[in-house]
C-alpha positions in Angstrom: -47.0 136.0 -71.5 -45.3 135.5 -74.9 -41.7 134.4 -75.3 -40.8 137.8 -76.9 -42.2 139.7 -73.9 -40.5 137.4 -71.5 -37.1 137.9 -73.1 -37.6 141.7 -73.3 -38.4 141.8 -69.6 -35.2 140.0 -68.9 -33.1 142.3 -70.9 -31.3 144.9 -68.8 -30.2 148.3 -70.1 -26.6 148.5 -70.8 -26.1 151.1 -68.1 -26.6 148.4 -65.5 -23.3 146.9 -66.5 -21.6 150.1 -65.4 -20.4 150.3 -61.8 -20.1 153.1 -59.4 -17.8 151.4 -56.9 -17.7 153.8 -54.0 -20.4 155.6 -52.1 -20.3 159.3 -51.1 -18.2 158.4 -48.0 -15.6 156.6 -50.2 -16.5 153.1 -48.9 -16.8 150.2 -51.4 -20.4 149.4 -52.2 -21.3 145.8 -50.9 -21.9 143.0 -53.3 -25.5 141.9 -53.2 -26.9 138.4 -53.9 -26.1 134.8 -53.0 -22.4 134.0 -53.0 -23.0 130.6 -54.6 -25.2 132.1 -57.3 -22.8 134.9 -58.1 -19.9 132.4 -58.2 -21.6 129.9 -60.5 -23.0 132.6 -62.8 -19.6 134.4 -62.8 -17.9 131.2 -63.8 -20.4 130.5 -66.5 -20.1 134.0 -67.9 -16.3 134.0 -67.9 -16.0 130.6 -69.5 -18.7 131.3 -72.0 -17.0 134.6 -72.9 -13.7 132.9 -73.2 -15.4 130.5 -75.7 -16.4 133.5 -77.8 -12.9 135.0 -77.3 -11.5 131.7 -78.5 -13.5 131.8 -81.6 -12.2 135.4 -82.3 -8.6 134.2 -81.6 -9.0 131.2 -83.8 -10.2 133.4 -86.7 -7.1 135.5 -86.2 -4.8 132.5 -86.0 -6.2 130.9 -89.1 -6.1 134.1 -91.2 -2.8 135.5 -89.9 -1.0 132.2 -90.2 -1.8 132.3 -93.9 -0.9 135.9 -94.5 2.4 136.1 -92.5 5.4 133.9 -92.2 6.7 131.9 -89.2 9.6 134.3 -89.0 7.2 137.3 -88.6 5.6 135.6 -85.6 9.1 134.7 -84.3 10.3 138.3 -84.4 7.4 139.5 -82.4 7.6 136.6 -80.0 11.3 137.5 -79.3 10.0 140.9 -77.9 6.8 139.9 -76.2 8.6 137.2 -74.3 10.0 140.0 -72.3 7.4 142.7 -72.6 4.5 140.6 -71.1 6.4 140.3 -67.9 6.2 144.1 -67.5 2.7 144.4 -68.9 1.5 142.2 -66.1 3.2 144.3 -63.4 -0.1 145.7 -62.1 -2.5 143.2 -63.7 -1.1 140.4 -61.6 -0.8 141.9 -58.2 -3.1 144.9 -57.8 -6.0 142.9 -59.2 -5.7 140.1 -56.6 -5.0 142.7 -53.8 -8.2 144.6 -54.6 -10.3 141.5 -54.8 -8.9 139.7 -51.7 -8.9 142.7 -49.3 -11.8 142.6 -46.8 -12.2 146.4 -47.1 -11.1 148.8 -49.8 -12.0 152.5 -50.1 -11.7 155.3 -52.6 -8.6 156.8 -51.1 -6.6 153.6 -50.9 -7.7 152.7 -54.5 -6.6 156.1 -55.7 -3.1 155.7 -54.2 -2.7 152.3 -55.8 -3.8 153.8 -59.1 -1.1 156.5 -59.1 1.6 154.1 -57.9 0.7 151.7 -60.7 0.6 154.4 -63.4 3.9 155.9 -62.2 5.7 152.6 -62.2 4.1 151.8 -65.6 5.6 154.9 -67.2 9.0 154.1 -65.9 8.8 150.5 -67.1 7.6 151.7 -70.5 10.6 154.0 -71.0 13.0 151.4 -69.7 11.8 148.6 -71.9 11.9 150.8 -75.0 15.5 151.6 -74.3 16.4 147.8 -74.2 15.7 147.4 -77.9 19.3 147.3 -79.0 20.2 144.8 -76.3 17.5 142.4 -77.4 18.6 142.8 -81.0 22.1 141.8 -79.9 20.8 138.8 -77.9 18.8 137.4 -80.8 21.3 138.5 -83.6 18.4 140.2 -85.3 18.3 144.0 -85.9 14.6 144.1 -86.5 13.9 143.3 -82.9 15.1 146.8 -81.8 12.3 148.6 -83.7 9.6 146.1 -82.6 10.6 146.7 -79.0 9.9 150.4 -79.1 6.4 149.8 -80.6 5.5 147.0 -78.1 6.6 149.0 -75.1 3.4 151.1 -75.4 1.4 148.1 -74.2 2.9 148.5 -70.7 1.5 152.0 -70.3 -1.8 151.3 -71.8 -2.4 148.3 -69.6 -1.4 149.9 -66.3 -4.0 152.7 -66.7 -6.9 150.3 -66.7 -5.8 147.8 -64.0 -7.6 149.4 -61.0 -10.8 149.9 -62.8 -10.9 146.3 -64.0 -10.0 145.1 -60.5 -12.9 147.0 -58.9 -15.3 145.5 -61.4 -14.1 142.0 -60.5 -14.3 142.8 -56.8 -17.9 143.7 -57.4 -18.3 140.3 -59.3 -19.3 142.2 -62.5 -17.9 139.4 -64.6 -20.3 139.9 -67.4 -19.0 143.4 -67.9 -15.3 142.5 -67.7 -15.9 139.5 -70.1 -17.6 141.7 -72.6 -14.8 144.2 -72.3 -12.2 141.5 -73.0 -14.0 140.3 -76.1 -14.3 143.8 -77.3 -10.5 144.4 -76.9 -9.7 141.1 -78.6 -11.9 141.9 -81.5 -10.3 145.3 -82.0 -6.8 143.8 -81.8 -7.6 141.0 -84.3 -9.4 143.3 -86.8 -6.4 145.8 -86.8 -3.8 143.0 -87.2 -5.7 141.3 -90.1 -6.3 144.6 -92.0 -2.7 145.6 -91.8 -1.5 142.1 -92.7 -3.7 142.2 -95.8 -2.1 145.6 -96.6 1.4 143.9 -96.6 2.7 145.3 -93.3 4.3 142.0 -92.3 5.3 141.7 -88.6 4.2 145.3 -88.0 0.6 144.1 -88.3 1.2 141.9 -85.3 2.8 144.7 -83.4 -0.2 147.0 -84.1 -2.6 144.3 -82.9 -0.6 143.7 -79.7 -0.8 147.5 -78.9 -4.5 147.9 -79.8 -5.6 145.2 -77.4 -4.7 146.8 -74.1 -5.6 150.3 -75.3 -9.1 149.1 -76.2 -9.4 147.2 -72.9 -8.4 150.3 -70.9 -10.9 152.5 -72.7 -13.7 150.0 -72.0 -12.6 149.6 -68.3 -12.9 153.4 -67.7 -16.3 153.4 -69.4 -17.6 150.4 -67.4 -16.3 151.6 -64.0 -17.5 155.1 -63.3 -14.6 156.0 -61.0 -12.1 158.9 -61.3 -9.1 158.4 -59.0 -8.5 161.2 -56.5 -5.1 162.8 -55.8 -2.6 160.8 -53.7 -3.0 161.2 -50.0 -2.1 159.3 -46.8 -4.6 156.4 -46.4 -4.7 153.4 -44.1 -4.1 150.1 -45.8 -2.1 151.4 -48.7 1.2 149.9 -47.5 -0.3 146.5 -46.7 -2.2 146.3 -50.0 0.9 147.3 -51.9 3.0 144.6 -50.1 0.4 142.0 -50.9 0.4 143.1 -54.6 4.2 143.0 -54.8 4.3 139.5 -53.3 1.7 138.3 -55.9 3.7 140.0 -58.7 6.9 138.6 -57.4 5.4 135.1 -57.7 4.1 136.0 -61.2 7.5 137.2 -62.2 9.2 134.0 -61.2 6.5 131.9 -62.7 6.7 134.0 -65.9 10.4 133.5 -66.2 10.0 129.7 -65.9 7.2 129.8 -68.4 9.1 131.8 -71.0 12.6 130.5 -70.5 11.7 127.8 -73.1 11.1 130.5 -75.8 14.2 132.4 -74.9 16.3 129.2 -75.2 14.7 128.2 -78.5 15.1 131.7 -80.0 18.7 131.9 -78.8 19.8 128.4 -79.8 17.9 128.2 -83.1 16.3 131.0 -85.2 13.2 133.1 -85.6 11.5 130.5 -87.8 12.1 127.7 -85.3 10.7 129.9 -82.5 7.7 130.7 -84.7 6.9 127.0 -85.1 7.4 126.4 -81.3 5.5 129.5 -80.3 2.4 128.6 -82.3 2.4 125.1 -80.7 2.9 126.6 -77.3 0.1 129.1 -77.8 -2.4 126.3 -78.6 -1.1 124.4 -75.5 -1.5 127.4 -73.2 -4.9 128.2 -74.8 -6.5 125.4 -72.7 -5.5 127.2 -69.5 -6.5 130.6 -71.0 -10.0 129.2 -71.8 -10.7 127.1 -68.7 -8.8 128.0 -65.5 -7.5 131.5 -66.1 -11.1 132.9 -66.6 -12.1 131.2 -63.3 -9.1 132.6 -61.3 -10.9 135.8 -60.1 -14.2 134.0 -59.7 -12.6 131.3 -57.5 -10.5 133.9 -55.6 -13.6 136.1 -54.9 -15.5 133.0 -53.7 -12.9 131.1 -51.7 -11.7 134.3 -50.0 -15.2 134.6 -48.4 -15.0 131.0 -47.3 -11.5 131.1 -45.8 -12.9 131.2 -42.3 -14.8 127.9 -42.9 -12.4 125.2 -43.7 -15.0 122.5 -44.3 -16.9 124.7 -46.9 -13.5 125.9 -48.3 -12.3 122.3 -48.9 -15.7 121.2 -50.4 -15.8 124.1 -52.9 -12.2 123.6 -53.9 -12.3 119.8 -54.3 -15.5 120.0 -56.3 -14.0 122.6 -58.7 -10.8 120.6 -59.1 -12.9 117.5 -59.9 -14.7 119.3 -62.7 -11.5 120.7 -64.1 -9.9 117.2 -64.0 -12.9 115.7 -65.8 -12.6 118.3 -68.7 -8.8 118.7 -68.7 -7.7 115.1 -68.7 -10.0 114.2 -71.5 -9.0 117.3 -73.5 -5.3 116.6 -73.0 -5.6 113.0 -74.2 -7.7 113.9 -77.2 -5.3 116.7 -78.3 -2.4 114.3 -78.0 -4.1 112.0 -80.5 -5.2 114.8 -82.9 -2.5 117.4 -82.3 -0.8 117.1 -85.8 -4.2 117.4 -87.6 -5.3 120.3 -85.4 -2.2 122.3 -86.4 -2.7 121.3 -90.1 -6.3 122.3 -90.0 -5.9 125.6 -88.0 -2.6 126.9 -89.4 -2.2 125.2 -92.7 0.3 122.6 -94.2 3.3 124.9 -94.0 3.1 124.7 -90.2 3.7 121.0 -90.1 6.8 121.2 -87.7 4.5 122.8 -85.1 2.3 119.8 -85.1 5.1 117.5 -84.0 5.8 119.9 -81.1 2.1 120.2 -80.1 1.6 116.4 -79.7 4.2 116.5 -76.9 2.5 119.3 -75.1 -0.8 117.3 -75.1 0.0 114.9 -72.2 0.6 117.9 -69.9 -2.6 119.8 -70.6 -4.8 118.2 -67.9 -2.3 118.3 -65.1 -1.4 121.9 -66.1 -5.0 123.0 -65.6 -5.0 121.4 -62.1 -1.6 122.8 -61.2 -2.7 126.3 -62.1 -5.3 126.2 -59.4 -2.8 126.1 -56.6 -2.7 129.9 -56.5 -6.4 129.9 -55.5 -5.4 128.4 -52.2 -2.4 130.7 -51.5 -4.2 133.9 -52.3 -7.6 133.1 -50.8 -6.1 132.4 -47.4 -3.9 135.5 -47.7 -0.5 133.7 -48.1 1.1 135.2 -51.3 4.5 134.9 -49.7 4.3 131.1 -49.7 3.2 131.2 -53.3 6.3 133.2 -54.2 8.6 130.8 -52.4 7.0 127.8 -54.2 7.5 129.6 -57.5 11.2 129.6 -56.9 11.2 125.8 -56.5 9.1 125.6 -59.7 11.5 127.8 -61.6 14.6 125.7 -60.7 12.9 122.4 -61.6 11.4 123.7 -64.9 14.5 125.4 -66.2 16.6 122.4 -65.3 14.4 120.2 -67.4 14.5 122.7 -70.3 18.3 122.7 -70.3 18.3 118.9 -70.3 15.8 118.7 -73.2 17.4 121.5 -75.4 19.6 119.1 -77.4 16.4 117.4 -78.7 15.2 120.7 -80.1 11.8 122.4 -79.7 10.1 119.0 -79.4 12.3 118.1 -76.5 11.5 121.4 -74.7 7.8 120.7 -75.2 8.1 117.3 -73.6 10.0 118.9 -70.7 6.9 121.1 -70.1 4.6 118.1 -69.7 7.0 116.3 -67.5 7.5 119.3 -65.2 3.7 119.6 -64.4 3.5 115.9 -63.5 6.5 116.2 -61.2 5.4 119.4 -59.4 1.6 118.9 -59.0 1.3 116.9 -55.8 4.1 118.7 -53.9 2.5 122.0 -54.9 -0.9 121.2 -53.6 0.6 119.8 -50.4 2.5 123.0 -49.8 -0.4 125.3 -50.6 -2.8 123.5 -48.3 -0.5 123.0 -45.4 -1.5 126.2 -43.5 -5.1 125.1 -43.4 -4.5 121.3 -43.1 -5.9 120.6 -46.5 -3.5 117.9 -47.5 -3.3 116.4 -51.0 -5.2 113.2 -50.3 -8.7 114.7 -51.0 -7.4 116.2 -54.2 -5.8 113.0 -55.4 -9.0 111.1 -54.5 -11.1 113.6 -56.6 -9.0 113.4 -59.8 -7.2 110.1 -60.1 -10.1 108.3 -61.8 -10.2 110.9 -64.5 -6.4 110.4 -65.1 -6.9 106.7 -65.3 -9.9 107.1 -67.6 -8.0 109.4 -70.0 -4.9 107.2 -70.2 -6.9 104.0 -70.8 -9.2 105.7 -73.3 -6.3 107.3 -75.1 -4.3 104.1 -75.4 -7.4 102.2 -76.6 -8.2 104.8 -79.2 -4.7 104.8 -80.5 -4.7 101.0 -80.9 -8.0 101.1 -82.7 -6.7 103.8 -85.1 -3.6 101.8 -85.8 -5.5 98.6 -86.4 -7.7 100.4 -89.0 -4.7 102.1 -90.5 -5.9 105.7 -89.9 -3.1 108.0 -91.0 -1.9 110.6 -88.5 -1.5 113.3 -91.1 -2.2 113.5 -94.8 -4.0 115.7 -97.3 -5.4 119.2 -96.7 -7.6 120.8 -94.2 -10.7 118.9 -95.1 -9.0 115.5 -94.5 -7.5 116.8 -91.3 -10.9 118.0 -90.0 -12.4 114.6 -90.9 -9.7 112.8 -88.9 -10.1 115.2 -85.9 -13.9 114.6 -85.8 -13.6 110.8 -86.2 -10.8 110.4 -83.6 -12.4 112.8 -81.1 -15.9 111.1 -81.3 -14.3 107.7 -80.7 -12.2 109.0 -77.8 -15.1 110.8 -76.1 -17.2 107.6 -76.2 -14.3 105.6 -74.7 -13.5 108.3 -72.2 -17.0 108.6 -70.8 -17.3 104.8 -70.7 -14.1 104.6 -68.7 -15.2 107.3 -66.3 -18.4 105.5 -65.6 -16.6 102.2 -65.1 -14.0 103.8 -62.7 -16.7 105.5 -60.7 -19.1 102.6 -60.8 -22.0 104.7 -61.9 -23.2 107.9 -63.5 -22.4 110.3 -60.6 -19.7 112.3 -62.4 -22.0 112.9 -65.4 -24.9 113.7 -63.0 -22.8 116.2 -61.2 -21.8 117.9 -64.5 -25.5 118.0 -65.5 -26.6 119.5 -62.2 -23.9 122.2 -62.5 -25.0 122.9 -66.1 -28.6 123.4 -64.8 -27.3 125.9 -62.3 -25.3 127.7 -64.9 -28.3 127.9 -67.3 -31.3 129.0 -65.2 -34.6 127.1 -65.9 -36.4 130.4 -66.6 -34.2 131.0 -69.6 -35.7 127.8 -71.2 -39.2 128.4 -72.5 -41.9 125.9 -71.6 -42.7 125.1 -75.3 -39.1 123.7 -75.6 -40.1 120.6 -73.6 -43.0 119.8 -76.0 -40.4 118.8 -78.7 -38.8 115.4 -78.7 -35.3 116.6 -77.7 -36.7 118.9 -75.0 -39.0 116.1 -73.7 -36.0 113.8 -73.4 -33.9 116.4 -71.6 -36.8 117.1 -69.3 -37.1 113.4 -68.4 -33.4 113.1 -67.9 -33.5 116.1 -65.6 -36.3 114.7 -63.5 -34.5 111.3 -63.4 -31.4 112.9 -62.0 -33.4 114.8 -59.4 -35.1 111.7 -58.3 -31.8 109.8 -58.2 -30.3 112.7 -56.2 -33.2 112.7 -53.7 -33.0 109.0 -53.3 -29.4 109.3 -52.1 -29.7 112.6 -50.3 -29.8 113.1 -46.6 -32.8 114.7 -44.9 -31.0 118.1 -44.9 -30.2 117.8 -48.5 -33.8 116.9 -49.3 -35.0 120.0 -47.5 -32.5 122.1 -49.5 -33.5 120.5 -52.8 -37.2 121.1 -52.0 
């Protein structure tokens, strides 16, 4: 069979991406296939899609940063700091409730849809009416008009929440990822076109509104479900309470995450907030690209394992180990290259954002791990505990922000990094207490990556200083050259340190095995292995399998075949 024929056979019609979630009786259609296979492929699809979404977002950032001013971004950030809390009313709450419930039917889903839409309309009108209040708070009259435009995002988002949640419950992550990329592409295209036309900050407003509108249109097309009229249905109240607990936690968490921008915008000005916001966006991008896409995959997987604590712990610890491997290395590398990353991506006029970004870097790895605590709370059905912990998090984080405010935006960025390191271990202990998880297995799985990142980062910094490599100079070309050189040196040092701390290649072997599960062997044509690179990879694959079998138990050998 030719490669072309093989690929055509594997191509599915686009209609297969569409979901009919309920049968004729109104019951949710069961999800078919191996749970492990669906989880791994779902994680692969979402992370890969986020990589493409990242590319789209980077294009938007590079172009818009050169067409608009920091003050334009600051004005919009003053409004979105508040609007995103309301935009996520149903998105964070009803989504988890739909995914986590053991059973869901057409009638309960319909009730939740109308509750979400009704509250969304009220929130849209209420937020639009607060424009003058926000303008007074920030001492900027432009904020009032922007508030009215951005308020539309609340309504557009809430009308697609239930459809997206049903797709995720059915583990249709390819469809939801494609929809997200489509929405981002539309948003970016509209913002860039209007910015080229001289619309200023209104270009950003139009892009912000176009994103959720496009996502909702795509969600209705992908999920072939029309909500019925509201009626009494068992489970509606319990599901609503679960959703409100999740959203309550999100609201507290959101306030702690955005108090920094409120304080910077209030204490300083729109330009200072624009610099800080761009640095923060790149900091938060790591979570958006790595752990946030995995949230629904992990929740759907761990919820099905909540009855088996041994399997639950094994899956969770393995996931955290992989996140630590990537996250700790990424955080240390961006700490070293942060100024040049800002210079290359945004341009020389954004230099102050570079100084802020380097102080976010040390918190990236631990932030990624910390964000996984919610997987435990939700998968075991304890959203109330998550909400209570969020109150502790809010108090600690805001206290650190207030202490750091005299040092300006850079001090607030440092406070972010410190807060994650303070809260991480207590958070995992509290989350795992109902199931006796403890934090010792988690610490054992990640501490070597922390030590490897610190030692490699310090060594790399010393080498760069010895050879007098400047931290920032020249234009984008010079910045890219320094990013490439520094990152390559750090990666070599980091992987070497990981091998030394683990006393072998097991972490790299585990990553390779996971990659082989993510990319099925049938996707790789046989002729690939006849080339030198393919031959080398094939031998490495066989070597890892032999090494694995040599260490495996009899049961594992049977499973491996």
